[in-house]
Residue frames as qw, qx, qy, qz and C-alpha x, y, z in Angstrom:
[[0.347, -0.822, -0.108, -0.439, 30.66, 8.81, -1.64],
 [0.364, 0.326, -0.641, 0.592, 32.95, 9.60, 1.24],
 [0.533, -0.543, -0.647, 0.049, 31.67, 8.47, 4.61],
 [0.384, -0.325, -0.341, 0.794, 33.36, 11.44, 6.37],
 [0.117, -0.083, -0.172, -0.974, 31.14, 13.92, 4.52],
 [0.389, 0.238, 0.643, -0.615, 27.58, 14.31, 5.81],
 [0.007, -0.313, -0.820, -0.480, 24.61, 13.00, 3.86],
 [0.288, 0.035, 0.224, -0.931, 21.67, 15.42, 3.97],
 [0.072, -0.374, -0.913, -0.144, 18.26, 13.76, 4.46],
 [0.228, -0.194, 0.010, -0.954, 15.41, 16.12, 4.12],
 [0.727, -0.289, -0.112, -0.613, 12.27, 15.58, 6.16],
 [0.285, 0.299, -0.879, 0.237, 14.28, 13.19, 8.46],
 [0.360, -0.065, 0.709, -0.602, 11.40, 12.66, 10.84],
 [0.742, 0.212, -0.162, -0.614, 9.20, 11.10, 8.16],
 [0.936, -0.082, 0.314, -0.134, 8.60, 7.33, 7.87],
 [0.858, 0.449, -0.029, 0.249, 10.86, 6.62, 4.82],
 [0.254, 0.799, -0.348, 0.419, 13.46, 9.26, 5.85],
 [0.567, -0.633, 0.436, -0.297, 13.83, 7.90, 9.34],
 [0.959, -0.001, 0.273, 0.080, 14.62, 4.47, 7.94],
 [0.646, 0.669, -0.096, 0.354, 17.04, 6.00, 5.49],
 [0.166, -0.830, 0.381, -0.373, 18.70, 7.80, 8.36],
 [0.792, -0.435, 0.407, -0.132, 19.03, 4.62, 10.34],
 [0.927, 0.284, 0.130, 0.208, 20.50, 2.73, 7.37],
 [0.407, 0.792, -0.233, 0.391, 23.05, 5.46, 6.73],
 [0.393, -0.743, 0.439, -0.316, 24.10, 5.47, 10.36],
 [0.931, -0.172, 0.317, -0.053, 24.44, 1.73, 10.34],
 [0.838, 0.439, 0.072, 0.316, 26.72, 2.00, 7.45],
 [0.651, -0.298, -0.058, 0.696, 28.98, 4.47, 9.15],
 [0.257, 0.538, 0.284, 0.750, 27.91, 7.66, 7.47],
 [0.037, -0.292, -0.368, 0.882, 27.39, 11.13, 9.08],
 [0.027, 0.588, 0.735, 0.336, 23.88, 12.30, 8.60],
 [0.036, 0.174, 0.221, -0.959, 22.44, 15.78, 8.66],
 [0.027, 0.518, 0.839, 0.163, 18.68, 15.57, 8.81],
 [0.098, -0.204, -0.029, -0.974, 16.28, 18.38, 8.29],
 [0.117, -0.538, -0.810, 0.204, 13.17, 18.86, 10.40],
 [0.015, 0.801, 0.373, 0.467, 10.63, 21.61, 10.51],
 [0.256, -0.829, 0.183, -0.463, 11.51, 22.93, 14.03],
 [0.592, 0.092, -0.667, 0.443, 13.93, 22.16, 16.83],
 [0.231, -0.518, 0.201, -0.799, 11.95, 24.07, 19.38],
 [0.821, -0.384, 0.067, -0.417, 10.56, 21.05, 21.18],
 [0.031, -0.535, 0.834, -0.127, 13.18, 19.04, 23.02],
 [0.424, -0.068, 0.874, -0.227, 12.74, 15.32, 22.75],
 [0.704, 0.445, 0.087, -0.546, 10.37, 15.44, 19.79],
 [0.721, 0.525, -0.426, -0.154, 12.85, 13.53, 17.69],
 [0.498, -0.538, 0.660, -0.162, 14.07, 11.05, 20.26],
 [0.911, 0.202, 0.355, -0.059, 13.25, 8.21, 17.82],
 [0.652, 0.707, -0.168, 0.213, 16.06, 9.65, 15.66],
 [0.016, 0.783, -0.517, 0.346, 18.57, 10.79, 18.23],
 [0.711, -0.399, 0.531, -0.232, 18.37, 7.41, 19.97],
 [0.906, 0.400, -0.124, -0.054, 19.45, 5.47, 16.86],
 [0.812, -0.339, 0.213, 0.425, 22.69, 3.64, 17.11],
 [0.575, 0.146, 0.237, 0.769, 25.46, 5.97, 16.06],
 [0.038, 0.859, 0.363, 0.358, 23.24, 9.09, 16.23],
 [0.503, -0.807, -0.099, 0.294, 25.07, 10.53, 19.23],
 [0.497, -0.457, 0.357, 0.646, 28.26, 10.98, 17.21],
 [0.238, -0.019, 0.657, 0.715, 27.02, 11.11, 13.60],
 [0.067, 0.659, 0.679, 0.317, 23.59, 12.64, 13.42],
 [0.081, -0.209, -0.145, 0.964, 22.90, 16.38, 13.26],
 [0.135, 0.694, 0.703, 0.083, 19.44, 17.71, 13.04],
 [0.111, -0.151, 0.068, 0.980, 18.82, 21.20, 11.49],
 [0.355, 0.630, 0.554, -0.413, 15.64, 23.09, 10.84],
 [0.081, -0.072, 0.567, 0.817, 14.49, 23.85, 7.25],
 [0.465, 0.492, 0.447, -0.584, 11.27, 24.98, 5.69],
 [0.561, 0.293, 0.669, 0.390, 10.19, 23.68, 2.26],
 [0.293, 0.845, 0.398, 0.207, 8.67, 27.01, 1.16],
 [0.237, -0.918, 0.131, 0.291, 11.54, 29.28, 2.42],
 [0.728, 0.629, -0.159, 0.224, 14.05, 29.94, -0.39],
 [0.259, 0.661, -0.540, 0.452, 17.62, 29.36, 0.77],
 [0.697, -0.547, 0.246, -0.394, 16.36, 27.41, 3.83],
 [0.992, -0.039, 0.087, 0.078, 18.41, 24.38, 2.81],
 [0.437, 0.799, -0.351, 0.217, 21.64, 26.15, 2.10],
 [0.213, -0.630, 0.678, -0.313, 23.27, 25.41, 5.45],
 [0.863, -0.131, 0.407, -0.271, 21.78, 21.90, 5.53],
 [0.911, 0.392, 0.081, 0.103, 23.39, 20.78, 2.32],
 [0.142, 0.888, -0.428, 0.087, 26.70, 22.68, 2.81],
 [0.172, -0.582, 0.791, -0.070, 29.59, 20.21, 2.64],
 [0.774, 0.110, 0.582, -0.222, 27.43, 17.31, 1.53],
 [0.002, 0.269, -0.764, -0.587, 28.14, 15.21, -1.58],
 [0.187, -0.288, -0.882, -0.322, 24.76, 13.46, -1.43],
 [0.366, 0.009, 0.302, -0.880, 21.29, 14.83, -0.69],
 [0.097, -0.297, -0.938, -0.149, 18.32, 12.45, -0.25],
 [0.270, -0.063, 0.057, -0.959, 15.17, 14.53, -0.65],
 [0.171, -0.327, -0.929, -0.010, 12.21, 12.90, 1.04],
 [0.077, 0.391, 0.451, -0.798, 10.42, 15.96, 2.51],
 [0.236, -0.162, -0.506, -0.814, 7.05, 16.44, 0.84],
 [0.516, -0.069, 0.402, -0.754, 3.45, 16.67, 2.13],
 [0.209, -0.075, -0.953, -0.204, 1.55, 13.50, 2.38],
 [0.318, 0.264, 0.559, -0.719, -2.15, 14.31, 2.83],
 [0.177, 0.295, 0.854, 0.391, -5.07, 12.93, 0.94],
 [0.062, -0.808, -0.569, -0.141, -7.82, 15.30, 2.01],
 [0.331, -0.226, -0.120, 0.908, -7.01, 18.99, 1.94],
 [0.211, 0.778, 0.441, -0.394, -9.05, 22.17, 1.65],
 [0.316, 0.881, -0.201, -0.288, -6.70, 23.90, -0.78],
 [0.948, 0.051, 0.197, 0.245, -4.68, 21.46, -2.88],
 [0.505, 0.740, -0.099, 0.433, -2.61, 24.14, -4.52],
 [0.196, -0.808, 0.354, -0.427, -1.54, 25.64, -1.19],
 [0.729, -0.487, 0.420, -0.235, -1.33, 22.46, 0.89],
 [0.899, 0.007, 0.413, 0.144, 0.11, 20.01, -1.67],
 [0.682, 0.647, 0.139, 0.312, 1.32, 21.43, -4.94],
 [0.060, 0.934, -0.212, 0.282, 3.23, 24.50, -3.63],
 [0.556, -0.658, 0.507, -0.033, 5.21, 22.66, -0.90],
 [0.892, 0.058, 0.411, 0.179, 5.95, 19.67, -3.16],
 [0.637, 0.666, 0.118, 0.370, 7.17, 21.73, -6.18],
 [0.042, 0.912, -0.225, 0.339, 8.77, 24.69, -4.46],
 [0.688, -0.600, 0.408, -0.020, 10.31, 22.52, -1.79],
 [0.885, 0.157, 0.304, 0.317, 11.91, 20.27, -4.40],
 [0.500, 0.739, 0.011, 0.451, 13.25, 23.33, -6.35],
 [0.297, -0.894, 0.261, -0.213, 14.58, 24.93, -3.13],
 [0.841, -0.366, 0.376, 0.127, 16.45, 21.75, -2.29],
 [0.790, 0.386, 0.254, 0.403, 17.85, 21.46, -5.85],
 [0.232, 0.905, -0.043, 0.353, 18.87, 25.07, -5.87],
 [0.520, -0.765, 0.369, -0.093, 20.76, 24.72, -2.58],
 [0.887, -0.104, 0.384, 0.233, 22.35, 21.48, -3.79],
 [0.658, 0.636, 0.102, 0.390, 23.56, 23.16, -7.00],
 [0.018, -0.927, 0.210, -0.310, 25.00, 26.14, -5.11],
 [0.636, -0.638, 0.427, -0.078, 26.77, 23.82, -2.64],
 [0.302, 0.571, -0.738, -0.197, 28.40, 21.64, -5.27],
 [0.751, -0.104, 0.592, -0.274, 26.56, 18.44, -4.30],
 [0.020, 0.328, -0.840, -0.431, 27.39, 15.48, -6.52],
 [0.245, -0.211, -0.894, -0.308, 24.18, 13.50, -6.28],
 [0.451, -0.035, 0.335, -0.826, 20.48, 14.10, -5.34],
 [0.125, -0.197, -0.959, -0.164, 18.06, 11.32, -4.83],
 [0.419, -0.091, 0.001, -0.904, 14.47, 12.32, -5.10],
 [0.180, 0.207, 0.939, -0.206, 11.85, 10.21, -3.46],
 [0.408, 0.017, -0.350, -0.843, 9.08, 10.44, -5.99],
 [0.556, 0.085, 0.685, -0.463, 6.16, 7.93, -6.20],
 [0.261, 0.268, 0.871, 0.318, 4.23, 5.52, -8.42],
 [0.190, 0.767, 0.476, -0.386, 1.74, 8.35, -8.31],
 [0.027, 0.685, -0.337, -0.645, 3.96, 10.19, -10.72],
 [0.093, -0.134, 0.872, 0.461, 3.61, 7.31, -13.22],
 [0.353, -0.328, -0.687, -0.544, -0.17, 6.59, -13.07],
 [0.355, -0.178, 0.478, -0.783, -3.15, 7.16, -10.75],
 [0.866, 0.062, 0.262, -0.421, -4.95, 3.90, -11.79],
 [0.514, -0.282, 0.768, 0.257, -3.77, 0.51, -12.92],
 [0.591, 0.482, -0.333, -0.555, -3.77, -0.52, -16.55],
 [0.921, -0.021, 0.378, -0.097, -4.45, -4.23, -17.28],
 [0.880, 0.292, 0.230, 0.297, -1.43, -5.90, -18.89],
 [0.337, 0.885, -0.131, 0.292, 0.73, -2.74, -19.01],
 [0.776, -0.250, -0.152, 0.559, 4.33, -2.76, -17.84],
 [0.010, -0.999, -0.031, 0.027, 5.26, 0.74, -16.74],
 [0.764, 0.125, -0.038, 0.632, 8.65, 2.16, -17.55],
 [0.328, -0.471, -0.148, 0.805, 10.55, 5.45, -16.96],
 [0.072, 0.161, 0.462, 0.869, 8.85, 6.81, -20.04],
 [0.263, -0.611, -0.702, -0.255, 5.45, 6.80, -18.37],
 [0.014, 0.070, -0.337, 0.939, 4.01, 9.77, -16.62],
 [0.063, 0.567, 0.763, -0.304, 0.64, 10.28, -14.82],
 [0.017, 0.095, 0.315, 0.944, -1.31, 12.53, -17.15],
 [0.338, -0.524, -0.719, -0.305, -4.67, 11.98, -15.49],
 [0.400, -0.596, -0.509, 0.475, -4.41, 13.55, -12.04],
 [0.125, 0.592, 0.100, 0.790, -5.08, 17.28, -11.45],
 [0.106, -0.245, 0.457, -0.848, -6.09, 19.64, -8.67],
 [0.698, -0.117, 0.015, -0.706, -9.62, 18.13, -8.84],
 [0.962, 0.060, -0.225, -0.144, -8.69, 14.50, -9.48],
 [0.908, -0.203, -0.133, 0.342, -6.25, 12.85, -6.96],
 [0.117, 0.959, -0.157, 0.203, -4.40, 16.05, -6.07],
 [0.598, -0.628, 0.479, 0.132, -1.80, 14.23, -3.96],
 [0.794, 0.193, 0.460, 0.347, -0.86, 12.17, -7.10],
 [0.393, 0.865, 0.146, 0.274, -0.83, 15.40, -9.03],
 [0.310, -0.915, 0.258, -0.024, 1.61, 16.85, -6.51],
 [0.726, -0.350, 0.518, 0.286, 4.07, 14.04, -6.88],
 [0.701, 0.473, 0.405, 0.348, 3.89, 14.28, -10.69],
 [0.260, 0.927, 0.022, 0.268, 4.46, 17.97, -11.04],
 [0.477, -0.801, 0.350, 0.086, 7.24, 17.89, -8.39],
 [0.756, -0.131, 0.524, 0.370, 9.20, 15.21, -10.25],
 [0.550, 0.692, 0.329, 0.331, 8.62, 16.98, -13.52],
 [0.078, -0.988, 0.107, -0.080, 9.92, 20.22, -11.95],
 [0.622, -0.605, 0.434, 0.244, 13.00, 18.46, -10.80],
 [0.717, 0.205, 0.492, 0.450, 13.85, 17.05, -14.30],
 [0.322, 0.872, 0.218, 0.297, 13.15, 20.42, -15.82],
 [0.356, -0.903, 0.218, 0.107, 15.55, 22.02, -13.27],
 [0.701, -0.299, 0.510, 0.398, 18.27, 19.67, -14.38],
 [0.582, 0.533, 0.464, 0.404, 17.55, 20.33, -18.05],
 [0.152, 0.940, 0.122, 0.282, 17.54, 24.13, -17.63],
 [0.349, -0.901, 0.250, -0.055, 20.13, 24.68, -14.89],
 [0.758, 0.422, -0.444, 0.224, 22.79, 22.05, -15.79],
 [0.499, -0.773, 0.340, -0.198, 23.84, 21.48, -12.18],
 [0.274, 0.569, -0.774, 0.041, 26.87, 19.53, -11.34],
 [0.450, -0.182, 0.787, -0.380, 24.99, 16.75, -9.71],
 [0.227, -0.110, -0.899, -0.357, 23.33, 13.49, -10.84],
 [0.562, -0.094, 0.217, -0.793, 19.60, 13.31, -10.26],
 [0.210, -0.083, -0.970, -0.088, 17.95, 9.93, -9.37],
 [0.576, -0.166, 0.103, -0.793, 14.23, 9.74, -8.92],
 [0.070, -0.001, -0.994, 0.085, 12.83, 6.67, -7.22],
 [0.534, -0.134, -0.213, -0.807, 9.14, 5.79, -7.62],
 [0.048, -0.021, 0.960, -0.275, 8.05, 3.35, -4.97],
 [0.447, -0.360, -0.612, -0.544, 4.57, 1.82, -5.21],
 [0.715, -0.606, -0.196, -0.287, 4.23, 0.89, -1.61],
 [0.342, 0.394, -0.682, 0.512, 6.32, 0.87, 1.55],
 [0.712, -0.571, -0.123, -0.389, 5.53, -0.59, 4.94],
 [0.070, -0.592, 0.721, -0.354, 7.17, -1.76, 8.17],
 [0.596, -0.108, -0.795, 0.031, 7.37, -5.21, 9.79],
 [0.637, -0.686, -0.344, -0.077, 6.18, -5.83, 13.35],
 [0.704, -0.319, -0.171, 0.611, 9.67, -4.92, 14.52],
 [0.003, -0.916, -0.080, 0.394, 9.39, -1.46, 13.09],
 [0.361, -0.343, 0.599, 0.627, 12.10, -2.24, 10.53],
 [0.449, 0.456, -0.244, -0.728, 11.26, -1.38, 6.96],
 [0.763, 0.170, 0.623, -0.016, 9.59, -4.05, 4.88],
 [0.550, 0.278, 0.548, 0.566, 9.52, -4.19, 1.08],
 [0.185, 0.680, 0.025, -0.709, 9.55, -1.16, -1.08],
 [0.651, 0.372, 0.602, 0.276, 8.30, -1.82, -4.51],
 [0.008, -0.719, 0.157, 0.676, 9.83, 0.52, -7.01],
 [0.749, 0.454, 0.474, 0.089, 8.78, 0.05, -10.63],
 [0.539, 0.737, 0.079, 0.399, 10.85, 2.93, -11.95],
 [0.480, -0.662, 0.059, 0.573, 14.03, 4.84, -11.29],
 [0.556, 0.778, 0.075, 0.282, 15.38, 7.54, -13.53],
 [0.626, -0.508, 0.096, 0.584, 18.91, 8.80, -13.56],
 [0.395, 0.900, 0.021, 0.183, 20.38, 11.95, -15.06],
 [0.782, -0.207, -0.029, 0.588, 24.17, 12.13, -15.00],
 [0.070, 0.996, -0.023, 0.056, 25.55, 15.65, -14.45],
 [0.267, 0.772, -0.514, 0.262, 28.99, 16.49, -13.14],
 [0.610, -0.494, 0.556, -0.272, 29.00, 13.91, -10.36],
 [0.488, 0.333, -0.790, -0.164, 30.26, 10.38, -10.66]]
């Protein structure tokens, strides 16, 4: 990956994405982060104040449910790190508030990435896509999927499952020129300093397309 080409980080104001952005800047990369709106000056000061941000961070607006919304965000990028997805446990309408943004947002990003000639997409999935309850003595692998969650049972877990499945189906059907990597962290948290702590990731999947 060339450091002179921007890395697109979707949902840059989120917890994981903000730390990804910081890490990229520390390593000398240019970052193009997507946020919902740029109408409130200073709202993203925690990003724009990061070391290196003044010269190498660009924030652009994009909407998960708007087709083509990510076209300009991924233009000229070799790598897209897709972290934008709703994280809400209690919602009135799980289909509208969780499933649609998670699935359609992922497909919108992948569609834009394909059109732009991106070489690699990293999808932040979740342990929730593997299982929604522990199984004594079982070691989970990339072959395991959460087949228990639904709109009625753990809808957030269901949203992560169907979104990742949609991503792999996109790769299978569309044959894009990029590699897809899905990362399934179990838990992430910050230290007292605000720097990220451990991220436990029991599974990662890789599909090699045209990228290297």
